[in-house]
N, C-alpha and C positions, 0 to 999 in steps of 0.2 A: 057255367064253365067255374060261377066260382065253386062249387060245392064241388067241384072235380078236381078242380086244384086243391083245393084241401084235403081231399081222400088222399089224392096222389100224396101231399107232403105226410101225412099220415104214416100209409104205407112204408114211404122213402125212409122215416126216421126207426120204424118198425124195423126195414130190412138191418137195417146197420148192426142190430140188437141179434136178430134172430137163429135160432141153434134147430137141432133137430127134434126138439122137445118143447121147448118156450121161447114166447120171446120175454126181455128181458135185461137188465145190467146182469153179469156175470159176476160172482163175488169171489173171490180170492180164494186161495185153499188155505187152509189150517195149519199153520207149523209150529204143531206139538211137541216133539224133541226141541227143538230151540228152546220153546218156552221153558221146560221143565229144565234143561241145562243151565239156563237163568236162574232159576229159582233155588237148584240145588247149589251155585256158584254163591247166591248174598248169603244163604242159609253158613254154607264153608265162612264167607267173612264174619257172618255176625257171631259164631263160634269163636274165630280169633280174637274179635275185639275182647270179645266177655272175659276167656283165659288171660288174653296180656293185660286186663285190666285189676284181675283179681291178683296176678301174680307179681305185677310190676313193672312190666314189662316197659312200662311206657314211660315211669318216674326216671326223668332228668337227673340218674346220683352220678356222683361228682368218683372217678377211679382215678389211683394213683397212676402215673406217665411221669417219662422223662419232659423236666421243665426246663426249656433251651430260654424262655422268658422272666426265669425267676420270679414266676408271679407266685402269690399265695395270699388267701383271700381269711379272713379274720370274721368272725361273728359277732363279738363285743367289743366293748369300746373302754372297759374301765379296769386299772391296772389293778393286780395283786394287792394281797396286804400280807403275807407271808408263803409260808411255804409246806401247808400243810397237802399240799395233793398237787398233784401237775395239773389238772383241771384250776385249780385258785391259782396257781404260778402263772400260768401260759392261758391265755383269749384262746377258747375253742373252734380250733383250725378244720378248713377244709382246703388240704394243700395237694402241692405235685412236687412228687421228689422221685428219683434217678432210682429207686429202689425197684422197680418192675408193677406190674398190673396188683393192686389188692383191693377191700373191700373199705369203704368210705370210712369208717371207725378205726380203723388200723391205719390208713393214712394219715388222720387226722392227731392221732396220738404218733406218730413217727413225727409228723412234723413240728411236736409240739417239741419230740426231745430235742432235734435238732437245733430249733430256734433257743433253746434252753442250752443247750451245748456251744451253738455259736455267742452267746455272751458268756458266759462262762470261761471259754477262751479266750474271748477280747479281753479280759478284766485281769486277765493272767497276763498279756501283751503276748498273748500267741496268738496272731491275728485270722479270723477267718476269709480273711477281706471284708467287704461291704455287709453287712449282718442282715442274711436276706430270707432265712429259715428254709435253704436250698442245701442240700446235701451236694454238693458241686466238687471241681476238684480241689479249690484254694479251703473249702473248711475239711475235706479228707488231709491234706498237707496238713493242716493246723492240728490236725486230730495225730497224724504222727509222730508232729513233734513234740507233744503234750505227751504219746505214749512212752518219746525214747527218753523225756526226761523222767519219765514216771516208772522206766526197767522195767515195760509192757511191752507183749510181742506188736510190733509196728504197724497193725492191720490196715489204720483209714479208720474202721468200723467203731460206730457207738455200741461196743460191745459187753459182754455186765462186767467186766472189770474196770473198762474205761470211763465206765458211765458211773460206776459208783466212786472214780477220784474225781472224777469230773461232776462235784458240786455244787451249788449256788449260797452260797452263805449269807444273802439279803432278797431284797424282792427283785423278780423278773423288771419288773415295769416302774416307769417314775412320769412325772408329769414336768412337762418342759415346759412354762409360763415362758411366753413371748411380750418381753418390754418393749419399750418405747424406745429404744437406742435398737433394738434388732433391726424396726421397722426403721430407723433413721439412716441406719447403715444400708439398707438396698439399695442398688443401684444397676440401672441395665450396661451390658456389657456388649462394647463397641465389638463388630464383626474383623475390623481391619487389623493389621497391625498399627499404622498409623492414629488410628483413631481410639487405639487400646493406648497409646503412649502422649493423646495427648488428654487421659482422665486423669483425675485426682488421685484415685482410687480404682485397685480390681478388685471389689467385695464383692458377697453375695449378690445372686439374683433375685431372688425368690426367700419367700420365709418357709418354703419346703425344703430348698436347697441348704438353707441357714441350720435347721434343723434337722435336718440326715444327715450333714457333717457331724453337727456337734455330739449325732448321739452313734456313729462308725454306722448308720446304717442304711440301706439301699433308699432311693426317697419309694419305692413301690410298697416297700415292705412300710415304711412310714405311713403314705395314703391307707393301706390296706388297716392298723391298727383305729386310723382315724376316720372311719366313712361317712360320718357325717359332715367332715370340715369343710368346708369354699375355703381352697387355699388364693383362689384370686380377690379374695376377701377378709383374711386374718389380719386382724388389728392387734395392737396392744392387748393383753392381757386373756388374751386365749391360750387355752392350756390344751396341748397336745401330749398323746401319748407317746413313750418311745423306750426304748431299751436303757436300763439300769446299766449302765457301762463305767462308772468310776475304779478305773487301773489302779495294783498295788504301783504305792511308790516302788522308783528302780532300787533294790537293796545291796546294788552294786553297783561301778564302775563296769564298764565292759573292757573285756584284757582284751581280747579281738573279734572284728566282726568277719564270718563267710558269706558271698554270694555264689550261689549254684544258678549257673546259669540254664542246665538244661531243666531243672525243677522252677527260675524264676521265682527261686526264694532268698533273703537278706534274716542272718538270725544272727543275734550277738551271744558269746559266751562271757562268763566270769575268766578270772586266774584258777579254778580246776574246772575249768569245761562246762560249767555249771549255763543251761540255757536263759537266758535273762530274755528273749524277746526274741518274735517269730516273726516277718509278715510278708506276704507277697509283694514282688517285686517285677518293673517290668525292666526292662535290658533291650540294644540297641537294636535295631533291624537290619543291619547288614552286620554279619559275623568279622570282617575285618575291623569296626567299630568295637568290639566285646575286647577289651586287656581281660585277659589269664595273666595270673601272678599276685606279688603282694604289691597293696598299694596301702598307702600312709592320710589319713586324715588331715588338712593343710588347714582349715579354717572351718569354723562356725557362725553361720548366719542365720538368727531366725527373722522373721518377717522382709526377706530379701526383696533389694531390686531385680530388675533383669535389663539385660541389655543386649537388642535384638538386633543379629548380624544378621544382615540378607544372604550371607555367601554359602552360611551353613544350611539353607531353606532353597536348593537350584530349583527344586521341583512347586515351588510356589511362585506363582504369576508375578504376586501384590511384590514379592522380595525379588524377584529379577526385574521390575518397574523402582526398586530402593535398591538396586545397586551399589555399592559403597557408602549408601545411607544409613548408619546403625542409630538404632533407636534405645531410647530409655524408659523402660515399662514400671511403674510404682508399685509398691508391695500390694498384697492383697491373698485370701485364700484363692482367687483366681487368677493370678500372677502365673505363668507359665512354669514357675517351678516350685509353686506353691508358696506355703507359710515357714517352710525351714530350706536351707542349703547345706551341707555339709560337702565343703570342698576337699578334692584328692589332688594328691601330688601327681596328675598325669594334667597337662593342660587341657582346660574344656570341660573333665570330667569333675562330675561330683554325686552325691546320694540327694535329692532332693522330695519334694512336696509335689503336687497336680492339686490344677483346677478338676481333673473327671475320675473322683476316686476311684468309680463305679467299671473304670477300666485296667484298671493297674494288673498287671499280671496278663492280659491280656491283647493288651494292644502294645505296640512297641516305640522305643525313643531312638531318638538322632545319637544317642551314645550316652548320654547319662544313665544313672540306675532310679528309678521312679518309683517314692511309696507314697500311701493315702497320706493327706495332711496329718491325719491326727498319730501315725504311724511314725514321719518322716518326724514332728515334734518331739515325739518319745525317745526314738533314736537320739535326737541332739540331747538330750539329759543324760546318753547312757556314754556315748565317746569323749572323746578329747585330742584335743591336738597330739598329734603322734600314733592315736591308734592305728594299731594295722586294720588289713580290711584284706582279707584274702579272699579272688576270683578264681573260682574255679570252674571246668565245664559242664 
């Protein structure tokens, strides 16, 4: 009985795999076509990878594109000592400019030329705004002002004739040594109007802000020129590479000042209509608060205080809470009117500085004409009580 049962089990298992020709486990069919296709695709991918590596397809080369973030990268950290060549004057740059795609070498050369031009213009008090190495609208406006002064075609471009006239007579860069007094004056800025009114001064908050403003430069540029600097740990004695922006002493007093609202520029002229200064300028947000016509300078105040009137800021929640309570804000570069106030013969109106120089000409005010602090201070030297200020559309 045991033998029969064992035999039935063996037969039963064999029947499960029985075919007409043999008993056994069936083998799957070979899919030769699929294997050939996979092999061909693998060879193609290998060929593309080899060709890409030889042609440099996979290298991350920087291309010149538009630069809304105003970013510029520099590869060395040493200032130049002379003017023998562009590479000695300006650190080798890998930048982004607004002129369209090009190769990395021409992009670097163009960025160097733009940065040199900005520094040269700023020395002439023809300000491109915060120096950043980017050919933006404010730099083009400064180039046009220079071209007009030199009786050149007003293209706004760094063409050959303009570059020939716009030359640097001294080194492009300098070293700024951070002093103990610089560190001592740093202080945090309160976030509220009430908090600001309780501060003894509204000074610089960080070493980067201090160095950037004193060198008329965008903080991004200062960081790129000094890639190894740990800004949170800057101490007295640190040396920072900055644009060399020593301006000429004003050669004459301004006969009049002209503000063009549409262009957002402020210019000062001498008695022969010669251009003395050109600055980007912020204007009032609301059209009805933009006075058109001739005004006059009534008062000149360096390092002014500021009186916060909550009635002027109805959109501010804090101002609504402070309704009817005016606050006295102490002087400093972070004072709401910056480091210079030039009062006009229209109640509440003036030309003044700002705690945010990078925003000048790009943001709008409640009515006054706003300049970068360094430009407002320069204008303070040019004008006098009674100087006409012509505001044009």
